[in-house]
C-alpha positions as CSV (number, residue, x, y, z in Angstrom):
1,X,0.0,0.0,0.0
2,X,1.3,3.5,-0.8
3,X,-0.7,4.7,2.2
4,X,-0.9,1.9,4.7
5,X,-3.6,1.6,7.2
6,X,-1.0,1.7,9.9
7,X,2.8,2.2,9.7
8,X,4.7,1.5,13.0
9,X,8.1,2.2,11.2
10,X,7.4,5.9,11.1
11,X,6.8,6.1,14.8
12,X,9.9,4.0,15.5
13,X,12.3,6.1,13.4
14,X,11.6,9.1,15.7
15,X,12.4,7.2,19.0
16,X,14.8,4.6,17.7
17,X,17.9,5.7,19.8
18,X,15.9,5.9,23.0
19,X,14.3,2.5,22.5
20,X,17.6,0.9,21.7
21,X,19.2,2.4,24.8
22,X,16.5,1.2,27.2
23,X,16.3,-2.3,25.6
24,X,20.1,-2.6,26.0
25,X,19.9,-1.7,29.6
26,X,17.4,-4.4,30.2
27,X,19.6,-6.9,28.4
28,X,22.5,-5.9,30.6
29,X,20.5,-6.1,33.8
30,X,19.8,-9.8,33.5
31,X,16.3,-9.3,34.9
32,X,13.5,-9.8,32.5
33,X,10.3,-10.4,34.5
34,X,8.7,-8.0,37.0
35,X,11.7,-5.8,37.3
36,X,12.1,-2.1,37.9
37,X,10.7,-1.0,34.6
38,X,7.5,-2.9,35.3
39,X,7.0,-1.3,38.6
40,X,7.8,2.1,37.1
41,X,5.4,1.8,34.1
42,X,2.6,0.5,36.5
43,X,3.0,3.7,38.6
44,X,3.3,5.9,35.5
45,X,0.3,4.6,33.6
46,X,-1.8,4.8,36.9
47,X,-0.7,8.4,37.4
48,X,-1.3,9.3,33.7
49,X,-4.8,7.8,33.9
50,X,-5.6,9.3,37.2
51,X,-5.9,6.0,39.0
52,X,-4.1,5.1,42.3
53,X,-2.7,1.7,41.2
54,X,-1.6,-0.1,38.0
55,X,-0.9,-3.8,37.6
56,X,1.0,-4.9,34.5
57,X,-0.2,-8.1,32.7
58,X,0.6,-10.0,29.5
59,X,-2.1,-8.6,27.3
60,X,-5.3,-6.5,27.2
61,X,-7.3,-9.8,27.1
62,X,-5.7,-10.9,30.3
63,X,-6.4,-7.6,31.8
64,X,-10.1,-8.2,31.3
65,X,-9.9,-11.8,32.4
66,X,-8.1,-11.0,35.6
67,X,-10.4,-8.1,36.4
68,X,-13.4,-10.4,36.1
69,X,-11.7,-12.9,38.4
70,X,-10.9,-10.2,40.9
71,X,-14.6,-9.0,40.7
72,X,-15.7,-12.5,41.8
73,X,-17.2,-13.5,38.5
74,X,-17.6,-17.2,38.1
75,X,-19.6,-20.0,36.6
76,X,-23.2,-19.2,36.0
77,X,-22.8,-15.4,36.7
78,X,-23.9,-12.9,34.0
79,X,-21.8,-10.1,32.6
80,X,-23.4,-7.2,30.7
81,X,-21.5,-5.8,27.7
82,X,-21.9,-4.6,24.1
83,X,-22.1,-7.0,21.1
84,X,-20.2,-4.4,19.0
85,X,-16.6,-5.0,20.1
86,X,-13.5,-7.1,19.7
87,X,-14.0,-10.8,20.6
88,X,-11.8,-10.6,23.7
89,X,-14.4,-8.6,25.5
90,X,-16.9,-11.5,25.3
91,X,-14.6,-14.5,25.2
92,X,-13.1,-13.8,28.7
93,X,-16.6,-13.9,30.1
94,X,-17.2,-17.4,28.6
95,X,-13.8,-18.6,29.7
96,X,-14.8,-18.1,33.3
97,X,-18.0,-20.0,32.8
98,X,-20.1,-16.9,33.0
99,X,-22.8,-15.8,30.6
100,X,-22.5,-12.7,28.3
101,X,-25.6,-10.6,28.2
102,X,-25.8,-7.8,25.6
103,X,-27.2,-4.3,25.3
104,X,-27.2,-2.4,22.0
105,X,-25.0,0.6,21.2
106,X,-25.6,4.2,20.6
107,X,-25.7,4.6,16.8
108,X,-23.5,7.8,16.9
109,X,-20.7,6.9,19.3
110,X,-20.8,3.1,18.8
111,X,-20.5,2.6,22.5
112,X,-23.0,0.8,24.7
113,X,-26.2,2.8,25.1
114,X,-26.9,3.4,28.9
115,X,-30.7,3.3,28.2
116,X,-30.4,-0.1,26.5
117,X,-28.2,-1.3,29.4
118,X,-30.8,-0.2,31.9
119,X,-33.6,-1.9,30.0
120,X,-31.5,-5.1,30.0
121,X,-30.8,-4.9,33.7
122,X,-34.4,-4.4,34.5
123,X,-35.2,-7.6,32.6
124,X,-32.2,-9.7,33.5
125,X,-30.6,-8.2,36.5
126,X,-30.7,-11.4,38.5
127,X,-27.3,-13.0,38.4
128,X,-25.5,-10.0,36.7
129,X,-22.3,-9.6,38.6
130,X,-20.4,-7.2,36.4
131,X,-20.6,-4.8,33.4
132,X,-18.0,-4.2,30.7
133,X,-18.5,-0.9,28.8
134,X,-16.1,-0.7,25.9
135,X,-14.5,2.7,25.0
136,X,-14.5,2.0,21.3
137,X,-12.3,3.7,18.8
138,X,-10.7,6.0,21.5
139,X,-13.8,7.6,22.9
140,X,-15.2,6.8,26.4
141,X,-18.5,5.2,26.8
142,X,-21.1,7.4,28.7
143,X,-19.8,6.4,32.1
144,X,-21.9,8.7,34.3
145,X,-25.2,6.9,33.8
146,X,-23.3,3.5,33.5
147,X,-21.7,4.0,36.9
148,X,-25.1,5.0,38.4
149,X,-26.5,1.6,37.0
150,X,-23.6,-0.2,38.6
151,X,-24.3,1.3,42.0
152,X,-28.0,0.8,41.7
153,X,-27.7,-2.9,40.8
154,X,-24.6,-3.7,42.9
155,X,-22.5,-4.7,40.0
156,X,-18.8,-4.1,39.3
157,X,-17.9,-1.9,36.3
158,X,-14.9,-2.9,34.3
159,X,-13.8,-0.4,31.6
160,X,-12.5,-2.0,28.4
161,X,-10.1,0.8,27.7
162,X,-8.0,-1.2,25.3
163,X,-8.4,1.5,22.6
164,X,-8.6,4.5,24.8
165,X,-5.6,5.3,27.0
166,X,-5.7,9.1,27.6
167,X,-9.3,9.4,26.5
168,X,-11.3,11.9,28.6
169,X,-14.7,11.7,30.1
170,X,-15.6,15.0,31.9
171,X,-12.7,15.6,34.3
172,X,-11.6,12.0,34.4
173,X,-9.7,9.7,32.0
174,X,-10.4,6.2,30.8
175,X,-9.3,3.6,33.4
176,X,-10.0,5.7,36.5
177,X,-13.8,5.8,36.4
178,X,-14.9,2.2,36.9
179,X,-13.8,-0.4,39.5
180,X,-11.2,-1.7,37.0
181,X,-9.7,-0.2,33.9
182,X,-8.2,-2.5,31.3
183,X,-5.6,-1.4,28.7
184,X,-4.0,-3.2,25.8
185,X,-0.5,-2.4,24.7
186,X,-0.8,-4.3,21.4
187,X,1.6,-2.6,18.9
188,X,-1.1,-0.7,17.0
189,X,-2.6,0.9,20.1
190,X,-1.9,4.6,20.9
191,X,0.6,3.3,23.5
192,X,1.9,0.1,21.9
193,X,4.6,-2.3,23.0
194,X,6.9,-4.2,20.6
195,X,4.9,-7.3,21.4
196,X,2.0,-8.0,23.7
197,X,1.3,-6.3,27.0
198,X,-1.6,-5.0,29.1
199,X,-2.4,-3.1,32.3
200,X,-5.1,-2.9,34.9
201,X,-5.8,0.2,36.8
202,X,-7.9,0.6,40.0
203,X,-8.4,3.0,42.8
204,X,-8.6,0.1,45.4
205,X,-5.4,-1.1,47.1
206,X,-7.1,-4.3,48.0
207,X,-8.0,-5.0,44.4
208,X,-4.5,-4.1,43.2
209,X,-3.0,-6.6,45.6
210,X,-5.4,-9.3,44.6
211,X,-4.7,-8.7,40.9
212,X,-0.9,-9.0,41.6
213,X,-1.5,-12.4,43.2
214,X,-3.8,-13.6,40.4
215,X,-1.3,-12.6,37.6
216,X,1.3,-14.8,39.4
217,X,-0.6,-18.1,39.8
218,X,-2.3,-16.8,43.0
219,X,1.0,-16.9,45.0
220,X,1.4,-15.2,48.3
221,X,5.1,-15.6,48.8
222,X,7.4,-18.2,47.2
223,X,5.4,-21.4,46.4
224,X,2.6,-20.5,48.7
225,X,-0.8,-20.0,47.0
226,X,-3.9,-18.3,48.3
227,X,-5.9,-18.6,45.1
228,X,-5.9,-20.2,41.7
229,X,-4.4,-17.7,39.4
230,X,-2.7,-17.6,36.0
231,X,0.6,-16.7,34.6
232,X,0.2,-13.2,33.1
233,X,3.1,-10.9,33.7
234,X,4.2,-7.8,31.7
235,X,7.8,-8.5,30.9
236,X,10.6,-6.1,31.5
237,X,11.6,-5.5,27.9
238,X,8.1,-4.4,26.9
239,X,7.8,-2.2,30.0
240,X,11.1,-0.4,29.1
241,X,9.7,0.2,25.5
242,X,6.4,1.5,27.0
243,X,8.1,3.9,29.3
244,X,9.8,5.6,26.4
245,X,6.6,5.8,24.4
246,X,4.6,7.1,27.3
247,X,6.6,10.3,27.2
248,X,5.2,11.0,23.7
249,X,1.7,9.8,24.1
250,X,0.0,13.1,24.5
251,X,1.9,14.6,21.5
252,X,0.9,11.6,19.4
253,X,-2.7,11.9,20.5
254,X,-2.7,15.6,19.6
255,X,-1.4,14.6,16.1
256,X,-4.2,12.1,15.7
257,X,-6.7,14.8,16.7
258,X,-5.2,17.2,14.2
259,X,-5.5,14.5,11.5
260,X,-9.2,14.1,12.5
261,X,-9.8,17.8,12.2
262,X,-8.1,17.8,8.7
263,X,-10.2,15.0,7.6
264,X,-13.3,16.8,8.6
265,X,-12.4,19.9,6.6
266,X,-11.4,17.8,3.6
267,X,-14.6,15.8,3.6
268,X,-16.7,18.9,3.8
269,X,-14.7,20.6,1.0
270,X,-15.1,17.4,-1.2
271,X,-18.9,17.6,-0.7
272,X,-19.0,14.2,0.9
273,X,-21.0,15.1,4.0
274,X,-24.2,13.3,2.7
275,X,-22.3,10.1,1.7
276,X,-19.9,9.7,4.6
277,X,-20.9,10.0,8.2
278,X,-17.9,11.4,10.2
279,X,-17.1,10.4,13.8
280,X,-19.4,11.9,16.5
281,X,-17.6,12.9,19.7
282,X,-19.9,13.4,22.6
283,X,-19.8,16.6,24.6
284,X,-18.3,15.2,27.7
285,X,-15.7,13.2,25.8
286,X,-12.2,13.7,24.4
287,X,-11.3,11.1,21.9
288,X,-7.7,9.9,21.3
289,X,-8.7,8.5,17.9
290,X,-7.3,5.0,18.2
291,X,-9.2,4.7,14.9
292,X,-10.9,7.2,12.6
293,X,-14.2,5.5,11.8
294,X,-16.7,6.7,9.3
295,X,-20.1,5.3,8.2
296,X,-20.4,4.7,4.5
297,X,-22.7,2.9,2.0
298,X,-21.3,0.5,-0.6
299,X,-18.5,-0.2,1.8
300,X,-16.9,-3.3,0.1
301,X,-16.9,-1.7,-3.3
302,X,-15.4,1.4,-1.8
303,X,-12.7,-0.6,0.0
304,X,-11.7,-2.3,-3.3
305,X,-11.6,1.1,-5.1
306,X,-9.4,2.6,-2.4
307,X,-7.1,-0.5,-2.5
308,X,-6.6,0.0,-6.2
309,X,-5.6,3.6,-5.3
310,X,-3.0,2.2,-2.9
311,X,-4.9,3.1,0.3
312,X,-5.3,0.8,3.3
313,X,-8.5,0.6,5.2
314,X,-10.0,-1.7,7.9
315,X,-13.3,-2.7,9.3
316,X,-13.8,-2.8,13.1
317,X,-16.0,-5.0,13.2
318,X,-17.8,-6.7,10.4
319,X,-19.8,-9.2,12.5
320,X,-21.3,-8.3,15.9
321,X,-20.6,-10.8,18.7
322,X,-24.2,-12.0,19.0
323,X,-24.0,-13.2,15.4
324,X,-20.6,-14.9,15.7
325,X,-20.7,-18.7,15.4
326,X,-18.7,-19.2,18.6
327,X,-21.5,-17.5,20.5
328,X,-24.5,-19.2,18.8
329,X,-25.2,-21.1,22.1
330,X,-26.4,-17.9,23.6
331,X,-29.5,-17.9,21.5
332,X,-29.4,-14.5,19.9
333,X,-30.6,-13.9,16.4
334,X,-30.3,-11.4,13.6
335,X,-32.4,-8.3,14.4
336,X,-31.9,-8.5,18.2
337,X,-29.4,-5.6,18.2
338,X,-30.2,-3.5,15.1
339,X,-27.9,-0.6,15.9
340,X,-24.9,-2.9,16.3
341,X,-25.9,-4.8,13.1
342,X,-26.2,-1.5,11.2
343,X,-22.8,-0.4,12.4
344,X,-21.2,-3.7,11.4
345,X,-22.5,-3.1,7.8
346,X,-21.3,0.4,7.4
347,X,-18.3,1.3,9.5
348,X,-14.9,1.9,7.8
349,X,-11.7,2.8,9.5
350,X,-9.3,5.1,7.6
351,X,-5.6,5.8,8.3
352,X,-5.2,8.1,11.3
353,X,-1.8,7.3,12.7
354,X,0.7,10.0,13.7
355,X,3.2,10.8,10.9
356,X,0.6,10.9,8.1
357,X,1.2,13.8,5.8
358,X,-1.5,16.3,4.8
359,X,-0.9,15.2,1.2
360,X,-1.7,11.6,2.2
361,X,-4.9,12.7,3.9
362,X,-5.8,14.6,0.7
363,X,-5.3,11.5,-1.3
364,X,-7.5,9.4,0.9
365,X,-10.4,11.8,0.7
366,X,-9.9,12.3,-3.0
367,X,-10.0,8.6,-3.6
368,X,-13.4,8.4,-1.7
369,X,-14.7,11.4,-3.7
370,X,-13.6,9.7,-6.9
371,X,-15.7,6.7,-5.9
372,X,-18.9,8.5,-4.8
373,X,-18.8,11.3,-7.4
374,X,-18.3,9.2,-10.5
């Protein structure tokens, strides 16, 4: 692709020396698991997000899984979430023997609709032990009413903030609003490692201590186990890389925001306002644009046209979770969550990564204009 959907090499070139220096220090130290860099990045991410504690884990998926474990979710319990998300949000529920329960999304933000969540809880509140709102595409879900629902029904709220580190909701940031905040450091995230990694944030010391036990097999001291845990530790090398990148995170988020603003002007100038629905950012929210997602018609034909023009695109997500084969056992059917299904048919993610040139943004919009105006 002349304009790839994502290009990590551009980011790396700007911080190459710093990364190599810190990685070499880890190599020289001889300590590769749960060392000083892990402790430091835990504190730094917690402070950055406005939470009291951070617990490094092996992936964003493990962050969700361990948070559910720490919340006491087990076999037969129900967990409320959105069907319009990445599979990890739902698969971790099933892995614990719990039952996913879905509520439809807001058609503008693509995040779980608090009204739909409340309706769901009124009908199926018995057995619901936790709720996982997803901060999709870099914008927080509407956490005010969702937290009120959590308190009303006595359920833990676990933020799936995998795509939203640094995103704002009112005066707070993603990861410091719910009982747990779950981040992914997959390489393409705004704060990405050079491999897998994840983090859980919380404002409870008791929960943080429990999470640290659970990520290390449930150990309380050497070869002494208080609980059945898992092996899920953020390694020292990835922590060192993340510490370098965290220094640039706000700058990169500003660049993504600037790209989003440029897109808006270019789409309006090209007369595409009626054919392309641009991202809607709620009044209380500050998006960090992990993705720039528009709604379009004739999506697959458009993607082929743009690919011929050398432009990469992606679809997050083409099939909502309630229609996935692996979740057929839940008994949902087409039409149960119409807004999620409509989003799955129409969303298209365009390149938004830092380092994109204005001329490249122009080419992307020109390609779309060429498709719709022919």
